[in-house]
Legacy VTK file of the C-alpha trace (Angstrom):
# vtk DataFile Version 3.0
C-alpha trace
ASCII
DATASET POLYDATA
POINTS 261 float
-105.946 -71.942 -8.242
-108.477 -73.863 -6.089
-112.109 -72.848 -5.760
-111.460 -71.745 -2.159
-108.525 -69.562 -3.224
-110.604 -68.005 -5.970
-113.460 -67.363 -3.547
-111.248 -65.876 -0.803
-109.078 -63.688 -3.019
-109.830 -59.947 -2.741
-110.737 -58.277 -6.013
-108.133 -55.993 -7.547
-108.723 -52.333 -6.667
-110.132 -50.299 -9.537
-107.604 -48.340 -11.544
-108.237 -44.595 -11.372
-107.047 -42.518 -14.291
-107.472 -38.758 -14.181
-107.263 -36.762 -17.343
-105.230 -33.558 -17.196
-108.411 -31.478 -17.388
-110.056 -33.504 -14.614
-106.925 -33.115 -12.479
-106.941 -29.347 -12.958
-110.662 -29.230 -12.180
-110.095 -31.032 -8.884
-107.292 -28.606 -7.992
-109.596 -25.626 -8.571
-112.488 -27.213 -6.650
-110.172 -27.885 -3.708
-109.124 -24.233 -3.632
-105.521 -25.087 -4.396
-105.196 -23.085 -7.599
-103.813 -19.750 -6.393
-103.578 -18.058 -9.804
-105.284 -14.742 -10.514
-105.369 -13.104 -13.913
-105.460 -9.382 -13.082
-103.756 -7.089 -10.603
-107.196 -5.922 -9.463
-107.886 -9.497 -8.335
-104.426 -9.794 -6.827
-105.011 -6.885 -4.433
-108.732 -7.320 -3.843
-109.520 -6.444 -0.228
-106.669 -3.984 0.252
-108.073 -0.801 1.792
-106.981 2.400 3.510
-104.972 2.253 6.755
-103.789 -1.337 6.313
-100.285 -2.660 6.982
-98.433 -3.834 3.875
-95.242 -5.905 3.960
-93.070 -5.602 0.874
-90.178 -7.816 -0.207
-87.023 -6.806 -2.010
-83.728 -5.060 -1.355
-83.170 -1.721 -3.034
-84.800 -2.226 -6.425
-83.837 -5.902 -6.582
-86.628 -8.416 -6.116
-89.376 -5.864 -5.518
-93.021 -6.557 -6.479
-92.999 -3.553 -8.804
-96.327 -4.250 -10.532
-98.199 -4.793 -7.272
-96.800 -1.496 -5.993
-97.957 0.210 -9.195
-101.432 -1.250 -8.667
-101.596 0.257 -5.165
-100.822 3.634 -6.708
-103.639 3.180 -9.254
-106.055 2.207 -6.475
-105.318 5.449 -4.623
-105.244 3.778 -1.222
-104.132 6.082 1.612
-102.859 5.850 5.177
-100.739 2.750 4.651
-98.158 1.449 7.074
-95.481 -0.119 4.889
-92.796 -2.495 6.148
-89.849 -2.927 3.800
-86.075 -2.811 3.912
-86.151 0.489 2.030
-88.628 2.771 0.265
-87.570 2.508 -3.352
-86.214 5.527 -5.189
-87.760 8.668 -6.595
-90.194 7.577 -9.287
-89.892 3.801 -8.877
-90.737 1.049 -6.416
-92.318 2.178 -3.170
-91.145 5.687 -4.007
-94.151 6.170 -6.299
-96.503 5.764 -3.319
-94.846 8.732 -1.629
-95.763 10.975 -4.563
-99.462 10.922 -3.654
-98.868 10.687 0.113
-100.255 7.133 0.222
-97.835 5.969 2.938
-98.514 7.234 6.463
-95.790 5.266 8.265
-92.671 3.505 7.041
-90.910 0.764 9.012
-87.596 0.163 7.298
-83.839 -0.069 7.563
-82.110 1.668 4.658
-83.749 4.770 3.207
-80.879 6.868 1.909
-81.627 6.728 -1.835
-84.961 8.559 -1.841
-84.970 12.370 -1.759
-88.773 12.603 -1.493
-88.676 10.248 1.502
-86.177 12.567 3.207
-88.299 15.624 2.452
-91.490 14.093 3.876
-89.649 12.824 6.951
-88.165 16.237 7.743
-91.493 18.001 7.163
-93.338 15.616 9.485
-95.600 14.266 6.734
-94.163 10.761 7.032
-93.752 8.775 10.237
-90.614 6.634 10.137
-89.486 3.774 12.373
-85.890 2.864 11.583
-84.944 -0.708 12.459
-81.573 -2.466 12.167
-81.575 -4.580 9.025
-81.054 -7.963 10.674
-83.598 -7.115 13.363
-86.159 -6.194 10.702
-85.659 -9.536 8.966
-85.983 -11.400 12.274
-89.123 -9.463 13.276
-90.744 -10.589 10.018
-89.498 -14.161 10.407
-90.834 -14.281 13.960
-94.184 -12.931 12.804
-94.460 -15.659 10.203
-93.488 -18.320 12.745
-96.046 -17.166 15.304
-93.394 -15.960 17.757
-94.693 -12.747 19.375
-91.317 -11.283 20.404
-87.631 -12.047 20.883
-84.559 -10.651 22.627
-81.567 -9.252 20.753
-78.444 -7.330 21.692
-78.654 -5.266 18.505
-79.532 -1.664 19.275
-78.971 -1.827 23.029
-77.756 1.526 24.345
-78.926 3.389 21.229
-82.146 5.246 20.339
-83.409 1.918 18.927
-83.834 0.665 22.504
-85.896 3.612 23.745
-89.201 2.503 25.262
-88.381 -1.206 24.963
-87.937 -3.794 27.697
-84.300 -4.580 28.507
-82.868 -7.628 30.249
-79.559 -9.325 30.799
-78.686 -12.881 29.797
-75.285 -14.393 30.590
-73.945 -10.933 31.322
-75.125 -9.518 27.998
-77.678 -6.719 27.758
-80.529 -7.252 25.316
-83.753 -5.557 24.261
-87.158 -7.047 23.508
-88.288 -6.683 19.904
-91.859 -7.461 18.882
-92.656 -9.492 15.774
-94.164 -7.898 12.667
-97.159 -9.141 10.708
-99.252 -7.412 8.072
-102.618 -7.381 6.368
-101.003 -7.942 2.958
-97.580 -9.319 2.059
-96.339 -8.436 -1.434
-93.639 -10.704 -2.807
-91.586 -10.982 -6.009
-90.627 -14.501 -7.084
-88.998 -16.008 -10.147
-91.233 -19.014 -10.760
-94.337 -20.426 -9.107
-96.774 -23.224 -9.811
-100.566 -23.262 -9.598
-100.370 -24.256 -5.931
-98.404 -21.103 -5.074
-95.083 -22.840 -4.451
-92.420 -20.214 -5.169
-88.728 -20.127 -6.011
-86.600 -16.979 -5.997
-83.573 -16.099 -8.084
-80.269 -14.765 -6.808
-80.502 -11.605 -4.666
-84.304 -11.630 -4.686
-84.029 -14.350 -2.052
-83.431 -11.745 0.639
-86.486 -10.318 2.394
-89.033 -12.018 0.132
-89.095 -15.428 1.897
-89.706 -13.955 5.365
-92.214 -11.402 4.059
-94.177 -14.214 2.399
-94.818 -15.923 5.732
-95.897 -12.863 7.726
-98.938 -11.593 5.828
-102.589 -12.358 6.475
-102.961 -12.352 2.682
-99.799 -13.087 0.704
-99.674 -12.097 -2.957
-96.767 -13.214 -5.131
-95.960 -11.918 -8.593
-93.584 -14.013 -10.670
-91.962 -14.084 -14.075
-93.361 -17.503 -14.934
-96.141 -19.777 -13.676
-95.589 -23.468 -14.385
-97.725 -26.595 -14.133
-97.857 -28.483 -10.817
-95.002 -30.963 -10.592
-92.554 -28.966 -12.706
-90.838 -27.461 -9.666
-88.890 -30.035 -7.705
-89.615 -30.058 -3.960
-85.930 -29.364 -3.313
-86.132 -26.183 -5.421
-89.012 -24.554 -3.569
-88.175 -21.688 -1.227
-91.696 -20.661 -0.150
-94.285 -23.467 0.100
-97.725 -22.720 -1.298
-99.315 -23.002 2.147
-98.123 -19.431 2.783
-99.404 -18.035 -0.525
-102.957 -16.897 -1.227
-102.635 -15.437 -4.731
-100.068 -15.669 -7.501
-99.924 -13.654 -10.714
-97.567 -13.645 -13.679
-96.191 -10.246 -14.626
-93.749 -8.423 -16.857
-90.944 -6.600 -15.068
-88.776 -3.609 -15.845
-86.103 -4.608 -13.302
-84.648 -1.126 -13.128
-81.043 -0.913 -11.934
-80.598 1.418 -8.979
-76.981 2.348 -9.626
-75.193 1.196 -12.752
-71.400 1.057 -12.611
-69.474 0.105 -15.740
-65.801 -0.296 -16.473
-64.193 2.530 -18.395
-63.284 1.576 -21.949
LINES 1 262
261 0 1 2 3 4 5 6 7 8 9 10 11 12 13 14 15 16 17 18 19 20 21 22 23 24 25 26 27 28 29 30 31 32 33 34 35 36 37 38 39 40 41 42 43 44 45 46 47 48 49 50 51 52 53 54 55 56 57 58 59 60 61 62 63 64 65 66 67 68 69 70 71 72 73 74 75 76 77 78 79 80 81 82 83 84 85 86 87 88 89 90 91 92 93 94 95 96 97 98 99 100 101 102 103 104 105 106 107 108 109 110 111 112 113 114 115 116 117 118 119 120 121 122 123 124 125 126 127 128 129 130 131 132 133 134 135 136 137 138 139 140 141 142 143 144 145 146 147 148 149 150 151 152 153 154 155 156 157 158 159 160 161 162 163 164 165 166 167 168 169 170 171 172 173 174 175 176 177 178 179 180 181 182 183 184 185 186 187 188 189 190 191 192 193 194 195 196 197 198 199 200 201 202 203 204 205 206 207 208 209 210 211 212 213 214 215 216 217 218 219 220 221 222 223 224 225 226 227 228 229 230 231 232 233 234 235 236 237 238 239 240 241 242 243 244 245 246 247 248 249 250 251 252 253 254 255 256 257 258 259 260
């Protein structure tokens, strides 16, 4: 190599090597580590009269430990948005025991006797919403869409008090999006960044609920190191998640049916 070539050649860029501890430290300093260690931390800031979105279908994929923490906190006057309201003594049903829920926005509520009793007595305000419409209202809320038109519910009590229009000869009603102060989600695995994957039926309302909360809290069965979850596996990106906690779950079965021997 000539003197000119040596003089004009740019120096090699320095090699940067981060130790695992240094890498983790940078994650924490950047605010990317979403892990919390206690359920008190997970629900910090939740107060009376807030709106809580809750994932799950029946007793499948429900954030059962976060619900139990709300009961321990004794918070009252909640508006809860969920497909159903658990069962007597489990899931969201335990919040009915101490009259912690003021209003329930849901779709299927037929498995809870206490829910029925409070509804008929006027203690509990209930807004029944078609199941697909409820999912879309949450999805729209997470996407920043304020409202949408749907034919579902037209000509029924669901349409009362709502704007109606006609498109291509089809009557539709205007449904407003739903957002909440807190979104409570049950995942299978998550990493430190809050990227979440769900398992089987739990991938029902949980993904849309996760996007629609001002503060989204996810409880999972396992928290793994960053990079373990493949990008193609992730259902809810960490950008939607504020806190993630690892829990132990009972996973109670709502109705067990077995074959006769």
